[in-house]
N, C-alpha and C positions, 0 to 999 in steps of 0.2 A: 444474599448473604452467603460466603463461604461457608463449607461443612465444616470445614475445620474450628468458627469462630462461634458456631452457634451455642454450643456445650456453655461455653464462657462467658458469653454476651450477658455482664451484668446488666439488671432490672433497669429500664426508664434511658438507658442508651440505644438510643436508635440511628437506625440508617449504615452506614459503612462505618470502619472505624478511621478516626485520624487523630488520635495519639495516644501515646499510652496508655491515658487514665483509661483508654476505651478496651482493651486488652488484659487488665489483671484480674487475677480471681483473687476473691480476700479466703485466705488461708490462715491453718496455726502459724505463728510465728515461735522462738525459742530463746528465752534471756541466756546472756554468756554466763551468767552464774550458775545455771541450770546443767545436769549430769547429761551426761551421753547413755545414759537410762531411760532418762526423757524422751530424748531424741527418738530412740528406739521406738519405745512408745508409739510417738508422734507418726511414726512412719508406717508402726504397722497397723494404726487407726485411721490409716488417711494411705492406702494404698493408690492412689491418684499421684500423688505429690512426687515430681521429680526432684524437688529442692527442697531445703530446709531454712528461713532465714532465720539467723543469728541475731538480735538486737541487745544494744546497752540501753537501760529504759528504752525512749520508743524510734531509736535512730536504728536504721542497720547498721553491723559492722561485718558483715560476712554471708558467707552459703555455704551449706551442708547438702554435698550431692549424693542422693539418696545409695544408687547403686556403690560407692566407691565405700561411703559408710560403712553400710552391709558387710560390703566384701571385707574391709578390715575386722569390723565388732565379728566377724564370724571365724577370724583365724583363732588358734587354740592358743588358749588363756587371755584373748583380748578382753572376752567382757571379763574377767576378774581382776583384769590391769586397769582397764579404762571406765566400768559404768559409772563410777562414781566420780571420776575427773569431768573437767570444765568439757563441753562438747565442741568447745575453741579449738579442739586437737584435732579433729580431722573438719574443718570448716574452710571454704577458700576466705583468704583475707584479702581478696580485688575480684570479688565480682563484681557483674554491671549493674549500677545503682541507677536510676534515671528519675526525673523526675515526671509526673503524671500529664502534665501539659506539651512533654517532647514528642513534636509533628512523627507521624511515622515515616518518613520522609529521614527527618533525620535521628530517628534510633535508628532506621537499616544502617545507617554510614555509621554509626557507634558501634555496632553489632558488628560490620566487616572490620573494625579497625579491633575490639576485644578479638576477634577471634573466633572459632568454632565452640570453644565453651561457654557462649553464650546462646548458642545456639543448642548445645546440647542441658545446660544446666537453665538454662532460663536465666529472667531480669526482675531483679526488684525494681518495687516503685513506688515512690513515695510524694506525698504534700508539702510542700516546706521542709526538707529531712525527713518527716517522719515515716513509718514504712504503713503501706496500705493493703499492700499484696503483693503475690508475683504472675509473672509473666512468661508463657514457655517461647523459645526459638520456634515451636514447629505454630504457635499461634499469630508469631509474626510474618512468618513466612504465608501463613494463610493470610492475612490482611493486607500485604504487598500486592498479594496474587491476585485479592479483590479489588484492588485499586488500579491493579492494570489491566486488570478485564470492564472495570466502570472506563478506564477509559480509553480501551480500545473499545467500548461501546458507542460512546459521548461521538467517537470519531468516525466510524462504522457511518452514526446515524447522518454527521457532517455528509461523509462522503455520497449517500445516497442522497440527500436533496442535491449537492451539486450534481450529484446524475441524472434530478429532474432537470434542474436549468439547461443542463450540458445538452439533454434531448429534447428541452423545450427549444434551443436554440437551431435546431437542426430539423423541427418539425416542418417548417415555414417551406426547407427546400425536398425536404420530401413528399411533403403534401403538392408541390408543382411539379417533383417527376412523375406523382401517379397522374397528375391529370394531362400533360404533356406526351408523356409515355407510358402506355398503361401496362406493356409488357413487359417493362424495364426488370432488372434483377437488382438488387440493392442489400447487400448486409452493412453490416456496421455494427463489430463484435469487438468492443474493449476487454485487452485482457483481465484487467481491474474493474470493478465497477466501473470505472470513469476513464476514459482513454484520452488519446492523443494523435487519433484518425478525426478527422471531419471530411464533411463533403457539403456542396453547393450546389443548386441546380437554378434554373431558373428561366419561365418561358416570355419569347418576345414574339409579335407579329411573324417574323420574319425567321424566324430559328430559336435555339435553345442554346442557352451554357453550362457548363458542367466542370463541374472541378473536386478533385480528392486529391485529396494533402496527408500529409504524416511528419506530425510537427516530433520535435527531439521528446523522449521520454514517454511513457504512459502511468498509469494512475493520476493522479492529482497532478503533478507538474506537467506534465501534457496534456490536460486538460484546460488549466491554466493557458498555456499556449494556443490550442486549439480556439480560445475566445477570444484571444489578441489577435489572429490572425486572420479569423473569422469574419473581426470588424474591420480588421484593414483592407481585405477583398469585398467586404459588401460596399466600405468607402470607397474601393478604386471603379466598383461596376457602377455607383451613383455619378460618379465624376465623368467616367471615361468609354462606359458605355461596355456590350461584353462582346464585341466583335474584333479585338486584337488581344489574345490569350498574352502574349508576350511581351505586351506593352501591361499588362493587367499584372504579368508574375513581377516586372521591373517596381511596379507601383507599390507593389505588397512587399518585395523586399526591401525598398529606402522608408518606409512605415516602420517594419519590425527592428530597422538597424538604429532607425532613430529612438523608437519606444526603448529599447532594452539599453542603450548606447551603448551598440556594437558599431561604432567606429574608429576607423586608425585615428593617431592624432588629437584626439580630441586633450590632452596631457596625462590619461587617467589608464588605469587598463580597465576594461572590461570587467562589469561583476557577472557576466553568462556569456555564455555561449552558447545561445539558441536556436533556433531557426524553424523550417519545415522542408522536407522535399513532396513538392508537387507535379500533378501535370491539370492544367486550364484547356480547353477547348469548346471552341465553338461551332454548330453545325448550322449553318448557312441551307435553310430549307429549300428555297428555289433554285439555287444552284446545286446541291446535293453535294456541298463540298465541307469537310469538316478541316477546323482551323487547330493545328495545336501547337502549344511549346510544355516543354517538360523540365524541368527541375530534378534530377534523377530519378525520376519513376515514368514507367515506358507507359505507352498507349497500341492497344493491337487491334490490326482491322480482319477481319475473315470475308473478303469478297463471298459473293453465292457461289461462284465458280471454281472459288480458288479450293487449294487443298492444305495450304498452310497459310499460318497467318502473316501478314506483313507486321512488324514492329514500329514503332516511332519510339524512340530512344529518346529519354530524356538527357537532358545535360547535365556532365559534372558538378555544376554548379549548383551548391543549395542556395536556398532563400534565409535571408536574414539572419546568418552566422558573423561572425567577426572578419573571418576570411571572406565573405562574402562581396565582391566589390561592389562599391552603393549606387557606380555607374555602369553597372554590367547590362548587357543589351541581351536578352534571352532569342535563340533564331525563332521565326514564325515557320511551322511545316503546312503544305496544303493539298491535301488528298482528295480526292475524287472516291465519292461513295456513290456505287452502283444501291438500286432500290432492294434489300435484304440485307445489306449489309452488318456485318456483326460488328461491334464495337467493347473492348474488354480493359479494364484497369483496375488494377490493384496497389494496396500499400504491401512492402516488403516482409511482413509479417505471415503473409501465406507463406511466400516461395522458402523464406528461411527457416521454417519453423523445420526441429530435427526430430527425427523418430521414421518410422520404418525396420525393415529388419537389422539395417546394419548402422541404425542409429545416425543418418544424413538428414540432410536438407531437403526440404519437398519437391523445389524448386521450379522456376519458371516452364521448362520443356516440358516435364511430368502434367502441369496444370492447363498450358496449353493444347497439351496429345489428349487429357478428358475432355476438355470444351468443344476438339473437334469431332469427338467419336461422338457426344449429343449436341452437335447442333442442330439437328431437327426437333429438338423438344424448346419448350415455350423457354423462355431466356431466366424465368424464376423458376424452374426447374434444373435450369442448367446452374447457377448459381446454387444452391439446394447443394444438390449434387455433388459441389464441387468442396460446398461447406463441409460435409456427410467425408467427403475424400481426405479433406485434411483433417478432422477429428480423427479418422480412423488409421492416417499415417500416425500421427500425432501419439496416438495409444497411450500408456501411462508418464509420458514424457512429457514436461511442463509449457503450460504455453510463455513461448516467447516473448510473444510482442501482440499489440493492438493487429485485427484483419480487418480491413474494408474492399469487400468486392462489387464491382458496378459493372454493368450487363444493357448492351442496348443495342437497335438495332434499327437503319438508318432508312 
């Protein structure tokens, strides 16, 4: 419970406030026929009261603000003039009056309509038109904050469980990677609890397949896209096998476009323009060859005797977007890999991260140079070192995107 509400909670009303009847406090009221001197006595006896309701019978007709009333009555000769006169002289004739069953949401909008007066003076709560008590604007703000906190808790619980589902989806790939490439380095770091990056690894008798992808967005929308894109890739692998990454990219492109209705010429405008950037790669263990196809994600190769990385850039055509051609054919790149060659793939959350003394992007060149400097270390150590360098670079800056890093040796 919000601390602001604890002292006002009426006995027998459990849980979070849901209506105006959960907020009011039973306090004295004054009849319209009573004098200002009686109002003065009530205010002096109840220093906790911000306002005093004025009734005709049991029905409220106005509200006296404590500060305004005492300020007026303290002026010279005002006690002599007004003590015996009706208390309606200083009352607000148009206070906010709400039924006890009014929801907190409706009450919040009503308070905004009335203006700051309802927050400073509070409001009258009735049942069937009869006065039951007063509630303060402070209580209402506390109730709204409590309700919002509860909604946030529920949302976070849902997102945290979604994270369990997303990580379970990735576990088979991580297990496959551990069995086929024990020294591989892999980091999957969502910007939020769930993320829009995903990876896929699978082992075969004659080699292994890998994929690193960055779906539109991050957080929950990105996570939904990873489920859709990962399922599309799994279906394509079952149907076509792993040996032609370019054909797999094309198949995922067609499937994502179809599932999201992102196809030109259907007569209706697509409701979304979502897709993914990806690098798909197949390593032929017998021939020591790597077959690569990329959509806006590059794969980098560092041969044992080389001083610099060879980069295989991804093509500028994204996968699944409205503007992605349904029949687009990505190129298949094949490179020979001497034993001991190092492979590196990352999503753009690494290179686009702002930080450093000049608040600029981390950059691809910086990442590749760090890897070359530490090439003699284990891949997991290189991966961890690059992750630490990114965190140091980021400093106090906000994380911009999800980050996935993958290292392997041929």
